[in-house]
C-alpha positions in Angstrom: 185.0 -118.9 -61.2 182.8 -119.3 -64.4 182.7 -117.0 -67.3 180.2 -114.2 -67.1 177.4 -113.7 -67.9 176.6 -117.2 -67.0 173.4 -118.5 -68.6 171.5 -121.4 -67.1 168.5 -122.8 -69.0 165.8 -125.4 -68.5 162.6 -126.2 -70.4 163.0 -123.3 -72.9 163.6 -120.7 -70.2 166.9 -119.0 -69.4 168.3 -117.0 -66.5 171.6 -115.1 -66.7 173.9 -114.4 -63.8 176.0 -111.2 -64.1 179.1 -110.6 -62.0 179.4 -107.5 -59.8 180.6 -104.3 -61.4 181.6 -100.9 -60.0 178.1 -99.5 -60.5 176.3 -102.7 -59.5 178.4 -104.2 -56.7 176.4 -107.5 -56.4 175.7 -110.6 -58.5 172.4 -110.2 -60.3 170.0 -112.4 -62.1 168.3 -111.4 -65.3 165.1 -113.1 -66.5 161.7 -112.2 -67.8 158.2 -113.5 -66.9 155.3 -112.6 -69.2 157.3 -109.7 -70.7 158.3 -108.3 -67.3 162.0 -108.1 -66.5 163.4 -109.1 -63.1 166.9 -108.4 -61.8 167.2 -109.4 -58.2 170.7 -109.0 -56.6 172.7 -111.3 -54.3 175.9 -110.9 -52.2 177.4 -114.2 -53.3 177.6 -116.2 -56.5 176.3 -119.3 -54.7 173.1 -117.5 -53.6 172.5 -116.2 -57.1 173.0 -119.6 -58.6 170.6 -121.2 -56.0 167.9 -118.6 -56.9 168.5 -119.0 -60.6 167.9 -122.8 -60.2 164.7 -122.2 -58.2 163.4 -119.7 -60.7 164.1 -122.0 -63.6 162.3 -124.9 -61.9 159.3 -122.7 -61.2 159.1 -121.6 -64.9 159.8 -125.0 -66.3 156.9 -126.5 -64.3 154.5 -123.6 -65.4 154.5 -121.7 -62.1 155.1 -118.2 -63.3 153.9 -116.7 -60.0 156.5 -118.7 -58.1 159.2 -117.4 -60.4 158.2 -113.8 -59.5 158.3 -114.4 -55.8 161.7 -113.9 -54.2 163.1 -116.5 -51.9 162.6 -116.0 -48.1 165.2 -113.6 -46.7 165.6 -111.6 -50.0 165.7 -107.8 -49.3 162.9 -107.2 -51.8 160.6 -109.9 -50.5 157.2 -108.4 -49.7 157.5 -105.4 -52.1 154.8 -105.0 -54.7 156.1 -104.5 -58.3 153.9 -102.4 -60.6 
């Protein structure tokens, strides 16, 4: 198991993965897009790591909208953030 928080970076962008705690019992990502903070949560480290890689790829290639979309099957997919 890696040390937490784990930071993954690509192309000048970074995503942190935090381990579960008592108050937040799931792995969570932490990243910002255009000044807006996102913290989606995941049941397993592997899912969090997969989403972190996807988000970084989207950001590194200039697709900020894609980085704000949660992967299919995510519980928050379809919600509108204001």
